[in-house]
ChimeraX commands (.cxc) that place a marker at each C-alpha (Angstrom):
marker #1 position 0.23,-0.01,0.03 radius 0.5
marker #1 position 2.93,2.23,0.72 radius 0.5
marker #1 position 4.21,1.56,-2.84 radius 0.5
marker #1 position 0.90,2.94,-4.40 radius 0.5
marker #1 position 0.92,6.02,-2.10 radius 0.5
marker #1 position 4.36,6.70,-3.02 radius 0.5
marker #1 position 3.56,6.31,-6.70 radius 0.5
marker #1 position 0.48,8.72,-6.33 radius 0.5
marker #1 position 2.70,11.34,-4.21 radius 0.5
marker #1 position 5.32,11.05,-7.21 radius 0.5
marker #1 position 2.72,11.69,-9.82 radius 0.5
marker #1 position 0.84,14.64,-7.85 radius 0.5
marker #1 position 4.60,16.04,-7.27 radius 0.5
marker #1 position 5.16,16.35,-11.28 radius 0.5
marker #1 position 2.06,18.21,-12.84 radius 0.5
marker #1 position 3.93,18.58,-15.93 radius 0.5
marker #1 position 3.29,14.78,-16.52 radius 0.5
marker #1 position -0.82,15.80,-16.95 radius 0.5
marker #1 position 0.35,18.58,-19.20 radius 0.5
marker #1 position 2.24,16.18,-21.41 radius 0.5
marker #1 position -0.63,13.60,-21.68 radius 0.5
marker #1 position -3.26,16.40,-22.51 radius 0.5
marker #1 position -0.84,18.01,-25.11 radius 0.5
marker #1 position 0.03,14.16,-26.31 radius 0.5
marker #1 position -3.77,13.53,-26.85 radius 0.5
marker #1 position -4.49,16.83,-28.54 radius 0.5
marker #1 position -1.76,16.13,-31.13 radius 0.5
marker #1 position -2.95,12.65,-31.60 radius 0.5
marker #1 position -6.57,14.08,-32.04 radius 0.5
marker #1 position -4.75,16.72,-34.57 radius 0.5
marker #1 position -2.94,14.01,-36.67 radius 0.5
marker #1 position -6.04,11.88,-36.50 radius 0.5
marker #1 position -8.23,14.62,-38.02 radius 0.5
marker #1 position -5.23,15.85,-40.56 radius 0.5
marker #1 position -5.29,11.95,-41.74 radius 0.5
marker #1 position -8.84,12.13,-42.30 radius 0.5
marker #1 position -8.73,15.48,-43.82 radius 0.5
marker #1 position -5.92,14.31,-46.29 radius 0.5
marker #1 position -8.10,11.07,-47.13 radius 0.5
marker #1 position -11.17,13.27,-47.97 radius 0.5
marker #1 position -9.31,15.67,-50.15 radius 0.5
marker #1 position -7.42,12.56,-52.21 radius 0.5
marker #1 position -11.04,11.11,-52.58 radius 0.5
marker #1 position -12.29,14.42,-53.80 radius 0.5
marker #1 position -9.55,15.15,-56.24 radius 0.5
marker #1 position -9.77,11.92,-57.71 radius 0.5
marker #1 position -13.37,12.20,-58.11 radius 0.5
marker #1 position -13.09,15.78,-59.69 radius 0.5
marker #1 position -10.27,14.48,-62.20 radius 0.5
marker #1 position -12.54,11.62,-63.05 radius 0.5
marker #1 position -15.46,13.81,-63.56 radius 0.5
marker #1 position -13.45,16.12,-65.67 radius 0.5
marker #1 position -12.18,13.47,-67.90 radius 0.5
marker #1 position -15.79,11.99,-68.58 radius 0.5
marker #1 position -16.82,15.41,-69.51 radius 0.5
marker #1 position -13.88,15.71,-71.99 radius 0.5
marker #1 position -14.99,12.10,-73.13 radius 0.5
marker #1 position -18.53,13.05,-73.62 radius 0.5
marker #1 position -17.51,16.35,-75.86 radius 0.5
marker #1 position -15.06,14.18,-77.80 radius 0.5
marker #1 position -18.53,11.42,-78.46 radius 0.5
marker #1 position -20.66,14.61,-79.21 radius 0.5
marker #1 position -18.00,15.94,-81.69 radius 0.5
marker #1 position -17.47,12.60,-83.50 radius 0.5
marker #1 position -21.29,11.87,-83.66 radius 0.5
marker #1 position -21.53,15.54,-85.54 radius 0.5
marker #1 position -18.54,14.63,-87.87 radius 0.5
marker #1 position -20.41,11.33,-88.50 radius 0.5
marker #1 position -23.55,12.77,-89.07 radius 0.5
marker #1 position -21.94,15.20,-91.41 radius 0.5
marker #1 position -19.99,12.63,-93.39 radius 0.5
marker #1 position -23.26,10.65,-93.73 radius 0.5
marker #1 position -24.88,13.55,-95.21 radius 0.5
marker #1 position -22.05,14.32,-97.64 radius 0.5
marker #1 position -22.47,10.63,-98.82 radius 0.5
marker #1 position -26.03,10.73,-99.22 radius 0.5
marker #1 position -25.64,13.93,-101.37 radius 0.5
marker #1 position -22.79,12.24,-103.23 radius 0.5
marker #1 position -25.23,9.20,-103.88 radius 0.5
marker #1 position -28.40,11.19,-104.81 radius 0.5
marker #1 position -30.01,10.71,-108.39 radius 0.5
marker #1 position -29.43,14.10,-109.56 radius 0.5
marker #1 position -25.81,14.30,-108.43 radius 0.5
marker #1 position -25.13,10.91,-109.91 radius 0.5
marker #1 position -26.60,11.79,-113.28 radius 0.5
marker #1 position -24.44,14.95,-113.16 radius 0.5
marker #1 position -21.48,13.36,-112.83 radius 0.5
marker #1 position -22.17,10.80,-115.40 radius 0.5
marker #1 position -22.92,13.21,-117.79 radius 0.5
marker #1 position -19.70,14.87,-116.98 radius 0.5
marker #1 position -17.75,11.69,-117.43 radius 0.5
marker #1 position -19.13,11.49,-121.25 radius 0.5
marker #1 position -22.13,9.15,-120.61 radius 0.5
marker #1 position -25.73,9.72,-121.95 radius 0.5
marker #1 position -29.23,8.42,-120.70 radius 0.5
marker #1 position -29.65,4.97,-122.94 radius 0.5
marker #1 position -32.80,4.81,-125.22 radius 0.5
marker #1 position -34.72,1.55,-125.51 radius 0.5
marker #1 position -33.35,0.97,-129.44 radius 0.5
marker #1 position -29.95,1.23,-128.10 radius 0.5
marker #1 position -30.09,-1.36,-125.23 radius 0.5
marker #1 position -28.93,-4.93,-125.72 radius 0.5
marker #1 position -29.83,-7.99,-123.80 radius 0.5
marker #1 position -27.36,-11.02,-123.58 radius 0.5
marker #1 position -28.55,-14.61,-122.86 radius 0.5
marker #1 position -26.00,-16.10,-120.58 radius 0.5
marker #1 position -26.29,-19.96,-120.73 radius 0.5
marker #1 position -26.08,-21.68,-117.29 radius 0.5
marker #1 position -27.15,-18.48,-115.48 radius 0.5
marker #1 position -29.99,-19.09,-112.99 radius 0.5
marker #1 position -31.37,-15.56,-111.75 radius 0.5
marker #1 position -32.12,-14.87,-108.33 radius 0.5
marker #1 position -35.51,-15.40,-107.16 radius 0.5
marker #1 position -37.50,-13.45,-104.63 radius 0.5
marker #1 position -37.14,-14.32,-100.95 radius 0.5
marker #1 position -38.87,-17.49,-100.00 radius 0.5
marker #1 position -40.90,-17.19,-96.86 radius 0.5
marker #1 position -41.93,-19.82,-94.33 radius 0.5
marker #1 position -45.03,-21.60,-94.84 radius 0.5
marker #1 position -47.84,-20.72,-92.98 radius 0.5
marker #1 position -48.13,-22.16,-89.50 radius 0.5
marker #1 position -50.37,-25.21,-88.99 radius 0.5
marker #1 position -53.09,-25.18,-86.75 radius 0.5
marker #1 position -52.39,-25.83,-83.21 radius 0.5
marker #1 position -53.64,-28.70,-81.52 radius 0.5
marker #1 position -54.72,-28.48,-77.92 radius 0.5
marker #1 position -53.91,-31.28,-75.74 radius 0.5
marker #1 position -55.75,-31.20,-72.34 radius 0.5
marker #1 position -53.85,-33.44,-69.94 radius 0.5
marker #1 position -54.49,-33.82,-66.40 radius 0.5
marker #1 position -52.11,-33.39,-63.62 radius 0.5
marker #1 position -52.01,-35.68,-60.54 radius 0.5
marker #1 position -53.36,-34.17,-57.25 radius 0.5
marker #1 position -49.93,-34.12,-55.76 radius 0.5
marker #1 position -49.13,-30.97,-58.22 radius 0.5
marker #1 position -52.57,-29.40,-58.09 radius 0.5
marker #1 position -52.69,-29.54,-54.30 radius 0.5
marker #1 position -52.04,-25.95,-52.34 radius 0.5
marker #1 position -49.64,-25.92,-49.72 radius 0.5
marker #1 position -52.81,-25.27,-47.20 radius 0.5
marker #1 position -54.00,-28.60,-48.24 radius 0.5
marker #1 position -51.22,-30.55,-47.78 radius 0.5
marker #1 position -50.71,-29.21,-44.41 radius 0.5
marker #1 position -54.20,-30.11,-43.74 radius 0.5
marker #1 position -53.59,-33.46,-45.01 radius 0.5
marker #1 position -50.81,-34.20,-43.11 radius 0.5
marker #1 position -52.13,-33.05,-39.97 radius 0.5
marker #1 position -55.03,-35.53,-40.52 radius 0.5
marker #1 position -52.45,-38.30,-41.03 radius 0.5
marker #1 position -50.42,-37.26,-38.16 radius 0.5
marker #1 position -53.59,-37.32,-35.73 radius 0.5
marker #1 position -54.79,-40.83,-37.31 radius 0.5
marker #1 position -58.18,-39.38,-39.04 radius 0.5
marker #1 position -56.83,-40.34,-42.43 radius 0.5
marker #1 position -55.73,-43.72,-43.85 radius 0.5
marker #1 position -52.07,-43.41,-45.69 radius 0.5
marker #1 position -52.67,-44.27,-49.09 radius 0.5
marker #1 position -50.02,-46.62,-50.77 radius 0.5
marker link #1:1,2 radius 0.2
marker link #1:2,3 radius 0.2
marker link #1:3,4 radius 0.2
marker link #1:4,5 radius 0.2
marker link #1:5,6 radius 0.2
marker link #1:6,7 radius 0.2
marker link #1:7,8 radius 0.2
marker link #1:8,9 radius 0.2
marker link #1:9,10 radius 0.2
marker link #1:10,11 radius 0.2
marker link #1:11,12 radius 0.2
marker link #1:12,13 radius 0.2
marker link #1:13,14 radius 0.2
marker link #1:14,15 radius 0.2
marker link #1:15,16 radius 0.2
marker link #1:16,17 radius 0.2
marker link #1:17,18 radius 0.2
marker link #1:18,19 radius 0.2
marker link #1:19,20 radius 0.2
marker link #1:20,21 radius 0.2
marker link #1:21,22 radius 0.2
marker link #1:22,23 radius 0.2
marker link #1:23,24 radius 0.2
marker link #1:24,25 radius 0.2
marker link #1:25,26 radius 0.2
marker link #1:26,27 radius 0.2
marker link #1:27,28 radius 0.2
marker link #1:28,29 radius 0.2
marker link #1:29,30 radius 0.2
marker link #1:30,31 radius 0.2
marker link #1:31,32 radius 0.2
marker link #1:32,33 radius 0.2
marker link #1:33,34 radius 0.2
marker link #1:34,35 radius 0.2
marker link #1:35,36 radius 0.2
marker link #1:36,37 radius 0.2
marker link #1:37,38 radius 0.2
marker link #1:38,39 radius 0.2
marker link #1:39,40 radius 0.2
marker link #1:40,41 radius 0.2
marker link #1:41,42 radius 0.2
marker link #1:42,43 radius 0.2
marker link #1:43,44 radius 0.2
marker link #1:44,45 radius 0.2
marker link #1:45,46 radius 0.2
marker link #1:46,47 radius 0.2
marker link #1:47,48 radius 0.2
marker link #1:48,49 radius 0.2
marker link #1:49,50 radius 0.2
marker link #1:50,51 radius 0.2
marker link #1:51,52 radius 0.2
marker link #1:52,53 radius 0.2
marker link #1:53,54 radius 0.2
marker link #1:54,55 radius 0.2
marker link #1:55,56 radius 0.2
marker link #1:56,57 radius 0.2
marker link #1:57,58 radius 0.2
marker link #1:58,59 radius 0.2
marker link #1:59,60 radius 0.2
marker link #1:60,61 radius 0.2
marker link #1:61,62 radius 0.2
marker link #1:62,63 radius 0.2
marker link #1:63,64 radius 0.2
marker link #1:64,65 radius 0.2
marker link #1:65,66 radius 0.2
marker link #1:66,67 radius 0.2
marker link #1:67,68 radius 0.2
marker link #1:68,69 radius 0.2
marker link #1:69,70 radius 0.2
marker link #1:70,71 radius 0.2
marker link #1:71,72 radius 0.2
marker link #1:72,73 radius 0.2
marker link #1:73,74 radius 0.2
marker link #1:74,75 radius 0.2
marker link #1:75,76 radius 0.2
marker link #1:76,77 radius 0.2
marker link #1:77,78 radius 0.2
marker link #1:78,79 radius 0.2
marker link #1:79,80 radius 0.2
marker link #1:80,81 radius 0.2
marker link #1:81,82 radius 0.2
marker link #1:82,83 radius 0.2
marker link #1:83,84 radius 0.2
marker link #1:84,85 radius 0.2
marker link #1:85,86 radius 0.2
marker link #1:86,87 radius 0.2
marker link #1:87,88 radius 0.2
marker link #1:88,89 radius 0.2
marker link #1:89,90 radius 0.2
marker link #1:90,91 radius 0.2
marker link #1:91,92 radius 0.2
marker link #1:92,93 radius 0.2
marker link #1:93,94 radius 0.2
marker link #1:94,95 radius 0.2
marker link #1:95,96 radius 0.2
marker link #1:96,97 radius 0.2
marker link #1:97,98 radius 0.2
marker link #1:98,99 radius 0.2
marker link #1:99,100 radius 0.2
marker link #1:100,101 radius 0.2
marker link #1:101,102 radius 0.2
marker link #1:102,103 radius 0.2
marker link #1:103,104 radius 0.2
marker link #1:104,105 radius 0.2
marker link #1:105,106 radius 0.2
marker link #1:106,107 radius 0.2
marker link #1:107,108 radius 0.2
marker link #1:108,109 radius 0.2
marker link #1:109,110 radius 0.2
marker link #1:110,111 radius 0.2
marker link #1:111,112 radius 0.2
marker link #1:112,113 radius 0.2
marker link #1:113,114 radius 0.2
marker link #1:114,115 radius 0.2
marker link #1:115,116 radius 0.2
marker link #1:116,117 radius 0.2
marker link #1:117,118 radius 0.2
marker link #1:118,119 radius 0.2
marker link #1:119,120 radius 0.2
marker link #1:120,121 radius 0.2
marker link #1:121,122 radius 0.2
marker link #1:122,123 radius 0.2
marker link #1:123,124 radius 0.2
marker link #1:124,125 radius 0.2
marker link #1:125,126 radius 0.2
marker link #1:126,127 radius 0.2
marker link #1:127,128 radius 0.2
marker link #1:128,129 radius 0.2
marker link #1:129,130 radius 0.2
marker link #1:130,131 radius 0.2
marker link #1:131,132 radius 0.2
marker link #1:132,133 radius 0.2
marker link #1:133,134 radius 0.2
marker link #1:134,135 radius 0.2
marker link #1:135,136 radius 0.2
marker link #1:136,137 radius 0.2
marker link #1:137,138 radius 0.2
marker link #1:138,139 radius 0.2
marker link #1:139,140 radius 0.2
marker link #1:140,141 radius 0.2
marker link #1:141,142 radius 0.2
marker link #1:142,143 radius 0.2
marker link #1:143,144 radius 0.2
marker link #1:144,145 radius 0.2
marker link #1:145,146 radius 0.2
marker link #1:146,147 radius 0.2
marker link #1:147,148 radius 0.2
marker link #1:148,149 radius 0.2
marker link #1:149,150 radius 0.2
marker link #1:150,151 radius 0.2
marker link #1:151,152 radius 0.2
marker link #1:152,153 radius 0.2
marker link #1:153,154 radius 0.2
marker link #1:154,155 radius 0.2
marker link #1:155,156 radius 0.2
marker link #1:156,157 radius 0.2
marker link #1:157,158 radius 0.2
view
């Protein structure tokens, strides 16, 4: 007992120890808060960076879609009937008259026929089948039947 009292007396005679403990706890709290703040800032910075990259990629997608639409429009204009006719006339071609056409018969050539569609569906034959009672019985009916078997009111059928 004497030893405990001497330790407590020595501790009470050195108040700087209490001050060091308080300062140590405060510094530990400051370090913990700084660590949490650092992690929060890191996660926030990554999220902001990824968000910015997503926005830039969406902008690129929109620009590419506009470019594709422009190219499709140019292709449609280049393949239009009037444009093709103007280019063919510029190359020296002219519209063909009926008396200028010559048809050539190629032996062994079989022309493509139209698409062969599937035959019409046959009438569906309805077959009525009866299911065994085990498959049409509800859970409640099954529980009642089991209770009756358990209490001997119903004989079990093989």
